[in-house]
C-alpha positions in Angstrom: -0.2 -0.1 0.3 2.9 2.5 0.5 4.7 1.8 -2.3 1.4 2.4 -4.5 0.4 5.9 -2.4 4.2 6.8 -3.4 3.9 6.1 -7.0 0.5 8.1 -7.2 2.0 10.4 -5.3 5.2 10.9 -7.7 2.5 11.1 -10.4 0.3 13.7 -9.7 3.6 15.8 -8.9 4.9 15.4 -11.7 1.5 16.2 -13.9 1.5 19.6 -11.3 4.9 20.2 -12.6 4.1 19.9 -16.2 1.3 22.4 -15.7 3.9 24.9 -14.1 6.3 24.3 -17.3 3.4 24.8 -19.8 2.2 27.8 -18.5 5.9 29.5 -18.1 6.6 27.9 -22.0 3.0 30.7 -22.8 4.9 33.0 -21.4 7.7 32.7 -22.9 5.9 32.2 -26.7 3.9 35.8 -25.8 7.5 36.8 -27.1 7.5 40.2 -24.7 8.5 40.8 -21.0 5.3 43.4 -20.6 3.2 40.8 -18.0 0.4 42.9 -18.8 0.3 41.5 -22.4 1.4 38.5 -21.8 -1.8 37.7 -19.8 -3.7 39.3 -22.0 -2.5 36.3 -24.8 -3.0 33.8 -22.2 -6.7 34.7 -21.5 -7.5 35.2 -25.8 -5.6 31.9 -26.3 -8.0 28.8 -26.5 -5.3 26.0 -26.9 -4.4 27.4 -23.7 -7.6 26.8 -21.9 -7.8 23.0 -23.6 -4.1 22.6 -22.0 -5.9 23.5 -18.8 -8.5 21.7 -18.8 -6.8 18.2 -19.8 -4.0 18.6 -17.2 -6.7 19.4 -14.4 -8.7 16.1 -15.9 -5.5 13.9 -16.0 -4.8 15.2 -12.4 -8.1 14.6 -11.3 -7.6 11.3 -12.8 -4.3 10.4 -11.5 -5.8 11.5 -8.1 -9.0 9.1 -8.7 -6.6 6.3 -9.5 -4.5 7.2 -6.2 -7.4 7.1 -4.0 -8.9 3.8 -5.2 -5.4 2.4 -5.1 -5.0 3.5 -1.2 -9.0 2.7 -0.3 -9.8 -0.6 -2.1 -7.4 -2.9 -0.2 -8.8 -1.2 3.0 -12.5 -1.3 1.7 -11.8 -5.3 1.1 -10.1 -5.8 3.9 -13.5 -3.3 5.9 -15.2 -6.2 4.1 -13.8 -9.1 4.8 -13.4 -8.2 8.8 -17.4 -7.7 9.0 -18.2 -11.5 7.5 -15.7 -12.8 9.4 -17.8 -10.9 12.2 -21.3 -12.0 11.3 -19.9 -15.5 10.4 -18.3 -15.6 13.9 -22.0 -14.5 15.6 -23.6 -17.5 13.4 -20.9 -20.1 14.4 -21.8 -18.9 18.1 -25.4 -18.9 18.1 -25.0 -22.7 16.2 -23.1 -23.9 18.7 -25.2 -22.3 21.4 -28.4 -23.6 20.3 -26.7 -26.9 19.8 -25.5 -27.5 23.7 -28.8 -25.9 24.6 -30.3 -28.6 22.4 -28.4 -31.4 23.5 -28.5 -30.6 27.1 -32.4 -30.6 26.6 -32.4 -34.1 24.8 -30.4 -35.2 27.2 -32.2 -33.9 30.6 -35.5 -35.2 29.2 -34.8 -38.8 29.3 -32.5 -38.5 32.3 -35.2 -36.6 34.2 -37.6 -39.6 33.7 -35.6 -42.4 34.6 -34.3 -40.3 38.2 -38.2 -39.7 38.6 -39.2 -43.3 37.9 -36.0 -44.7 39.6 -37.3 -42.6 42.9 -40.9 -43.6 42.8 -39.7 -47.1 42.8 -37.2 -46.4 45.7 -40.2 -45.4 47.6 -42.4 -48.3 48.0 -43.8 -49.2 43.9 -41.0 -51.7 43.5 -43.6 -53.8 45.6 -46.3 -53.9 43.3 -44.8 -56.2 40.7 -47.8 -54.3 37.8 -46.6 -51.0 38.3 -42.9 -52.2 38.6 -42.4 -53.6 35.5 -44.3 -50.8 33.6 -42.0 -48.3 35.2 -38.6 -50.8 34.2 -39.9 -51.1 31.0 -40.5 -47.1 30.2 -36.8 -46.6 32.0 -35.8 -49.6 28.9 -37.2 -47.0 26.7 -35.5 -43.9 27.8 -32.4 -45.8 28.4 -32.4 -46.6 24.9 -33.4 -43.6 23.5 -30.4 -42.5 25.7 -27.9 -44.4 23.9 -29.1 -43.8 20.4 -29.0 -40.2 20.9 -25.1 -40.4 22.1 -24.6 -42.8 18.9 -25.7 -40.5 17.0 -23.9 -37.4 18.2 -20.2 -39.3 18.2 -21.3 -40.0 14.2 -21.8 -36.6 14.0 -19.1 -35.3 16.0 -16.7 -38.0 13.3 -18.0 -37.1 10.7 -17.8 -33.4 10.8 -14.3 -33.6 12.4 -13.5 -35.8 9.3 -12.2 -38.5 11.6 -13.2 -41.3 9.3 -11.3 -44.5 8.0 -11.2 -43.8 4.4 -11.4 -46.7 3.2 -12.5 -45.5 -0.2 -13.6 -48.1 -2.8 -16.1 -49.1 -5.4 -19.7 -49.6 -4.1 -22.2 -51.4 -5.8 -25.3 -49.6 -4.7 -27.8 -52.5 -5.7 -26.0 -54.9 -3.7 -25.6 -52.7 -0.4 -29.1 -51.9 -1.0 -30.6 -55.3 -1.0 -28.5 -56.2 2.0 -30.0 -52.9 4.4 -33.3 -53.9 3.0 -32.8 -57.4 4.6 -31.9 -56.1 7.9 -34.4 -53.4 8.1 -37.2 -55.5 6.6 -38.3 -57.2 10.6 -38.9 -53.0 11.7 -40.9 -52.4 8.5 -42.8 -55.7 9.4 -43.7 -54.4 13.1 -45.7 -52.4 11.5 -46.7 -54.1 8.7 -44.6 -51.8 6.0 -44.1 -53.4 2.6 -40.6 -52.5 1.0 -41.1 -52.4 -2.6 -37.4 -51.7 -4.6 -36.9 -51.2 -8.4 -32.9 -51.4 -8.1 -31.0 -51.0 -11.5 -28.2 -53.6 -12.0 -24.4 -51.9 -12.2 -25.2 -48.6 -10.4 -21.5 -48.2 -8.9 -20.5 -44.8 -6.9 -17.2 -44.4 -5.3 -16.6 -44.1 -1.5 -16.8 -45.0 2.0 -19.5 -48.2 1.9 -20.1 -47.7 6.0 -21.0 -44.4 5.5 -23.5 -45.0 1.9 -25.1 -47.6 4.2 -25.6 -45.3 7.1 -26.8 -42.5 5.3 -29.2 -45.1 3.2 -30.1 -46.4 6.4 -31.3 -44.0 8.5 -33.8 -42.4 5.2 -35.3 -46.4 4.9 -35.6 -46.0 8.9 -37.3 -42.7 8.5 -39.4 -43.5 5.5 -40.4 -46.5 8.6 -41.1 -44.9 10.9 -43.3 -41.7 9.7 -45.4 -44.1 7.8 -48.7 -45.2 9.0 -49.2 -49.1 9.3 -50.5 -51.2 6.6 -49.2 -48.9 4.1 -45.4 -49.3 1.6 -42.4 -48.0 1.1 -40.7 -47.9 -2.1 -37.0 -47.9 -2.9 -35.2 -46.8 -6.5 -31.9 -46.6 -8.4 -31.1 -45.5 -11.7 -29.2 -43.7 -13.9 -28.9 -40.6 -15.5 -25.8 -39.0 -17.7 -23.0 -39.4 -15.1 -25.3 -39.5 -12.1 -27.0 -42.2 -10.0 -30.1 -41.3 -8.5 -31.5 -43.1 -5.5 -35.4 -41.9 -3.9 -36.6 -43.5 -0.9 -40.2 -42.5 -1.0 -43.1 -43.5 1.7 -46.8 -42.5 2.2 -46.5 -41.4 5.7 -47.9 -37.9 7.1 -45.7 -35.7 4.5 -43.7 -32.5 5.4 -44.9 -28.9 4.9 -43.0 -27.3 2.5 -42.3 -24.3 5.4 -39.9 -27.4 7.0 -38.0 -28.0 4.2 -35.5 -25.6 4.3 -34.4 -26.6 7.9 -35.5 -30.0 7.5 -31.7 -31.4 8.0 -30.5 -29.0 10.9 -29.6 -30.5 13.9 -32.4 -31.8 16.8 -34.8 -29.5 14.2 -38.6 -31.3 14.2 -41.6 -30.8 12.2 -43.4 -32.6 14.5 -41.9 -33.3 18.3 -44.3 -35.3 19.8 -44.4 -37.8 16.7 -40.3 -37.8 16.4 -40.2 -39.0 20.2 -42.6 -41.5 19.8 -41.1 -42.8 16.4 -38.1 -43.2 18.7 -36.1 -40.7 16.6 -33.1 -38.6 17.8 -33.3 -35.3 15.5 -30.1 -35.9 14.6 -31.0 -38.6 11.5 -31.2 -36.1 8.4 -28.3 -33.8 9.6 -26.0 -36.5 9.6 -27.5 -38.0 6.2 -26.8 -33.9 4.7 -23.3 -34.6 6.4 -22.2 -37.8 5.0 -23.8 -36.9 1.3 -21.1 -33.8 1.2 -18.3 -36.3 2.1 -19.5 -38.6 -1.0 -20.0 -35.5 -3.0 -23.8 -36.1 -3.3 -26.8 -34.3 -3.0 -29.9 -34.8 -1.1 -32.7 -33.5 -2.2 -36.5 -33.9 -0.3 -40.0 -33.7 -2.0 -43.2 -33.8 -0.1 -46.7 -33.2 0.7 -48.6 -33.0 3.7 -50.4 -36.2 4.2 -49.6 -37.9 1.2 -45.8 -38.6 1.6 -42.0 -37.7 1.1 -39.5 -38.7 -1.0 -35.8 -38.3 -0.5 -33.7 -38.3 -3.6 -30.2 -38.7 -3.1 -27.6 -38.1 -6.2 -24.5 -39.2 -6.8 -21.4 -39.5 -9.0 -21.3 -42.0 -11.4 -18.5 -44.5 -11.2 -17.1 -46.1 -14.1 -16.0 -50.0 -13.7 
């Protein structure tokens, strides 16, 4: 910045000196020692005015250029600092919200467990029916805590990139069929049929464990939020250089107003329904982060009361 300032100052000084020399040359050209005659000559000479205006214009241009050279970096630095401050505030807000959400999510089941334990200690344990009921509730809340902690650890690993690379070729059809076999007992519990339409030779590149985790989250969500005696449809297809996988349910659906926040941590469209279904509020956030790791894109299409379709778009890998 200092060199730019010195250069611009030298240029303006040069222009001013040139202007003085030009004026002196007109005095000399007047061919007289009479200052009044020389002055009148200058007033009547149009070329003199044009020269003066040109010099002033050039001087202004150089001054403006100097201002830009000096102030533009300062302005850019100020804008960058403002953006950094704004980003820092946003990150701090996200952190505060995350801590508050985690605290709430951990406190709720712990309070419930603590309350039932105290009730049992106060004599309710003597009644077998009440005792068994409370123990079942404690088991459910403990399981919920376990799932929450597991999801938090997974999210932390993904965000901090603490994962084993193990990058390889993934046969999406083979992986999806294995997942469906493992998940079918959960679907059977609600009498939900899992239907598929999977294309052969749909290969992608990435970590197979993360791919499995992402798709299991989407399929489990589809089952959780589907009505009993309904179906979940899983399909894959090739479009140019892309592999597209859809997970469609005929469940409660999602209002469009929730789309923008759907993949945020702990964001729930229907809190009571999510807790009843056993969700932690982190499943879709994990899906989004894994999709980023796999250079994939996640989209959602849904209509309230009619169901939802989650679409994951991968880069196709030639084999």
